[in-house]
C-alpha positions in Angstrom: 96.6 97.7 85.6 96.3 101.3 84.8 98.2 103.0 82.1 101.1 105.3 82.7 99.4 108.0 84.8 96.1 108.9 86.2 94.7 112.4 86.5 94.9 114.4 89.7 92.6 113.5 92.5 89.8 115.7 93.5 88.6 116.9 96.9 86.9 114.3 99.1 83.5 114.7 100.7 83.9 113.9 104.4 80.2 113.3 105.1 79.9 110.9 102.1 82.7 108.8 103.6 81.4 108.8 107.1 78.0 107.5 106.1 77.0 104.4 104.3 80.5 103.0 103.8 80.3 99.4 102.4 81.6 96.4 104.3 85.1 95.5 103.2 85.5 91.8 102.3 88.5 89.8 103.5 89.6 89.0 99.9 89.8 91.4 97.0 90.9 91.5 93.3 94.1 93.7 93.2 94.6 96.3 90.5 98.3 97.5 90.3 98.8 101.2 89.5 101.6 102.6 87.5 103.2 105.9 88.8 100.1 106.5 91.0 99.2 106.1 94.6 95.6 105.8 95.6 94.5 107.4 98.9 91.4 106.8 101.0 88.6 109.4 100.9 89.8 110.6 97.4 88.3 110.2 93.9 90.7 108.9 91.4 90.2 108.6 87.6 92.1 105.6 86.0 92.9 104.6 82.4 92.8 100.8 82.3 94.2 99.2 79.1 95.9 95.8 80.1 93.7 92.8 79.2 93.8 91.2 82.7 93.0 94.5 84.3 90.0 95.1 82.0 88.8 91.6 83.0 89.2 92.5 86.7 87.1 95.7 86.3 84.4 93.9 84.3 84.0 91.1 86.8 84.1 93.5 89.8 81.2 95.4 88.2 79.2 92.2 88.4 79.7 92.0 92.2 80.2 94.5 95.0 82.4 96.8 92.8 85.1 96.8 95.4 88.8 96.4 94.4 92.2 96.8 96.0 94.6 99.5 94.5 98.3 99.1 95.1 101.3 100.8 93.5 103.8 99.0 91.3 107.4 98.9 92.5 108.7 99.0 88.9 106.3 100.8 86.5 108.1 99.3 83.5 106.7 95.8 84.2 103.6 95.1 82.1 101.9 92.6 84.3 103.4 92.6 87.8 103.3 89.6 90.1 103.2 89.3 93.9 106.4 90.8 95.2 106.5 93.4 92.4 103.8 95.6 93.9 103.4 97.4 97.2 101.5 95.5 99.9 99.9 98.5 101.5 97.1 99.9 99.4 93.6 101.4 99.3 90.3 99.6 99.0 88.2 101.5 96.4 84.7 101.3 95.0 84.2 101.6 91.2 81.9 104.6 90.7 81.8 104.9 86.9 83.2 103.1 83.8 83.3 104.2 80.2 84.7 102.2 77.3 87.0 104.0 74.9 87.2 103.4 71.1 90.4 101.3 71.6 88.6 99.1 74.1 90.4 100.5 77.1 88.3 101.6 80.1 88.1 105.0 81.7 87.3 104.2 85.3 86.5 106.5 88.3 87.0 105.0 91.7 86.4 106.3 95.2 89.1 105.5 97.8 87.7 104.0 101.0 90.1 102.5 103.5 93.7 101.4 103.8 94.6 97.7 103.8 97.6 95.4 103.9 98.0 92.3 101.9 97.9 89.3 104.2 98.7 86.7 101.6 98.2 86.3 97.8 95.4 83.9 96.8 95.6 84.0 93.0 97.8 85.4 90.1 95.4 84.4 87.3 93.4 85.7 85.6 94.4 88.7 87.7 95.9 89.2 91.2 93.8 88.4 94.2 94.8 88.7 97.8 93.5 88.1 101.3 93.6 91.5 103.0 93.7 93.0 106.5 92.3 96.4 107.4 95.0 99.0 108.3 93.1 101.8 110.1 94.7 105.2 110.6 95.4 105.7 114.3 94.6 109.2 115.5 95.1 110.3 119.1 93.6 113.8 119.1 96.2 115.0 121.6 98.0 118.3 121.6 101.0 117.1 119.6 98.7 115.8 116.9 96.8 119.2 116.9 100.1 121.0 116.4 101.1 118.8 113.5 97.7 119.3 111.9 98.0 123.1 112.2 101.6 123.1 110.7 100.5 120.8 107.9 97.5 123.0 107.1 99.5 126.2 107.1 102.3 124.7 104.9 99.8 123.3 102.5 98.1 126.7 102.1 101.4 128.3 101.4 102.2 125.7 98.8 98.8 126.2 97.2 99.3 130.0 97.1 102.7 129.5 95.3 101.4 126.8 92.8 100.1 128.3 89.6 98.2 125.0 88.7 96.3 124.7 92.0 93.0 126.7 92.6 93.6 129.4 95.3 90.3 128.6 97.0 91.7 125.1 97.8 93.7 126.7 100.6 90.5 128.1 102.2 88.8 124.7 101.8 91.5 123.2 104.1 90.2 125.3 107.0 86.9 123.3 106.9 88.5 119.9 107.1 88.5 118.9 110.7 89.3 115.2 110.7 93.1 114.8 110.6 92.7 111.6 108.5 90.9 113.5 105.8 93.4 116.3 105.9 96.3 113.9 105.4 94.8 112.3 102.3 93.4 115.5 100.9 96.8 117.2 101.0 98.7 114.1 99.9 96.4 113.6 96.8 96.6 117.2 95.6 100.2 118.3 96.1 102.9 117.0 93.7 104.3 114.0 95.5 106.4 111.4 93.8 104.9 107.9 93.9 107.5 106.8 96.5 106.7 109.8 98.6 102.9 109.2 98.4 103.5 105.5 99.3 105.5 106.6 102.4 102.5 108.7 103.5 100.1 105.9 102.9 102.2 103.4 104.9 102.4 105.5 108.0 100.6 103.6 110.8 99.6 106.7 112.8 98.2 110.0 111.7 101.1 111.7 113.6 103.6 109.7 111.5 101.8 110.6 108.3 101.6 114.3 109.2 105.4 114.4 110.0 106.1 112.8 106.6 103.8 115.3 104.9 105.4 118.3 106.7 108.8 117.2 105.4 107.6 117.0 101.8 105.6 120.3 102.0 108.6 122.2 103.4 110.7 121.0 100.5 108.0 121.8 98.0 107.5 125.3 99.5 111.2 126.0 99.2 111.3 124.9 95.6 108.3 126.9 94.6 109.6 130.0 96.5 113.0 129.7 94.8 111.3 129.2 91.4 109.2 132.3 91.9 112.3 134.3 92.9 114.1 133.2 89.8 111.2 134.1 87.6 110.9 137.5 89.3 114.6 138.3 88.8 114.5 137.2 85.2 111.4 139.5 84.6 113.2 142.4 86.3 116.2 141.9 84.0 114.0 141.7 81.0 112.1 144.8 82.0 115.3 146.7 82.6 116.7 145.8 79.2 113.4 146.8 77.5 113.5 150.1 79.4 117.1 150.8 78.4 116.3 150.0 74.8 113.3 152.4 74.8 115.4 155.2 76.4 118.1 154.7 73.8 115.6 155.0 71.0 114.3 158.2 72.6 117.8 159.6 72.8 118.4 158.8 69.1 115.3 160.6 68.2 116.1 163.6 70.3 119.7 163.8 68.9 118.2 163.7 65.4 115.9 166.5 66.1 118.8 168.5 67.6 120.8 167.9 64.4 123.5 166.1 66.2 123.3 163.1 63.8 124.5 159.7 64.8 128.2 160.4 65.0 128.3 160.2 68.7 126.4 156.9 68.7 128.8 155.5 66.1 131.7 156.7 68.2 130.3 154.9 71.3 129.8 151.8 69.2 133.3 152.0 68.0 134.6 152.2 71.6 132.5 149.3 72.5 134.0 147.2 69.7 137.5 148.2 70.7 136.8 147.3 74.3 135.5 143.9 73.2 138.7 143.3 71.3 141.0 144.6 74.0 139.9 141.8 76.5 140.3 144.0 79.5 140.4 142.5 83.1 137.1 142.3 84.8 137.5 145.4 87.0 138.8 147.5 84.1 136.0 146.5 81.8 133.4 147.2 84.4 134.8 150.8 84.8 135.1 151.2 81.0 131.5 150.1 80.5 130.3 152.6 83.1 132.1 155.5 81.4 130.9 154.3 78.0 127.4 154.3 79.2 127.8 157.9 80.3 129.4 158.8 76.9 126.4 157.2 75.0 124.0 159.5 76.8 126.0 162.7 76.5 126.1 165.3 73.9 129.5 165.5 72.1 129.5 169.3 73.0 129.4 168.5 76.7 132.7 169.4 78.5 133.1 165.9 79.9 132.7 164.2 76.5 136.3 164.7 75.6 137.5 163.8 79.1 135.7 160.4 78.9 137.1 159.7 75.4 140.6 160.4 76.7 140.0 158.1 79.6 138.8 155.3 77.4 141.7 155.8 75.0 144.1 155.6 78.0 142.4 152.3 79.1 142.7 150.9 75.6 146.3 151.8 75.3 147.5 150.2 78.5 149.3 146.9 77.9 146.9 144.8 80.0 148.2 141.4 78.9 151.8 142.3 78.0 154.4 140.9 80.4 158.0 142.2 80.6 160.9 140.4 82.2 161.8 141.9 85.6 165.3 143.4 85.9 166.5 142.8 89.5 170.2 143.4 88.9 171.0 146.2 91.4 174.5 147.0 90.0 173.1 147.3 86.5 170.4 149.7 87.7 173.0 151.8 89.5 175.1 152.0 86.4 172.1 153.1 84.3 171.2 155.8 86.8 174.8 157.0 87.1 175.1 157.3 83.4 171.8 159.2 83.2 173.0 161.6 85.9 176.3 162.3 84.1 174.5 163.0 80.9 172.4 165.6 82.6 175.4 167.3 84.2 
């Protein structure tokens, strides 16, 4: 069983997989993978640390080096049994093994073909199963061609938006002609959750696999586009704040050179403090901030300077949150008005 995660897969070599593929036996040792889905035609590095999995690798090296890779249903289980792993997986050939200082194995495998578990033949010393080939069914018709084109275009857009993917990977997709290779190349390099990768692997036809990939790619494209928009907006806000700070510092320096001192700046700050304490309604505060910004950038000798101060004072004096009891007594209002009229005459 592999440890928590394996590294990202690398690009497959179509010609290597087309020529000299080994015969697949009808029974294989089965290595469960935690949080990882192995795909055909892809190279996958694994970290193997469980005792029974180490034994599996060591014994496979003495034979044909072929093993079956399946994903675990629950990655928290240390040594899963039949029923606790997926039964659609990938036949893989062990290409390289290195032993680490803690006795774990660093293994590189080459994915070959899909398989399904027919029945389990052993649980000890590790899982073994009789398997049946599960070939990817391609039709080569117009519908499949359209799905291939859509998948390729979406994958290229996702690559261009992904900071952790090499940009030339998008161009590489144009050279992949076999739709089977395209499916597994894309699936192994974009960020699919294990359940999503398993859904792609379990598709019986290339069309089904392509439709599944298109759904995931569309969502990933939307997420990446939204993330990029958020980052861009945040950067714009930051740049705007930095620019405003720089301009304010310049204004201070200019005022100092003109001998105007910092009285007007202190006055603007005082108004800002009063506005914060006044707790104005949203529309009033928005208007006050607009006028305060004008005041901050204006010489106190300017004709409008006093006008803006008077306006801000008026805004601050208004009883925004004071509530009076309404007087709706018409007779009382008439008496008050009559009394006022008599007093004038």
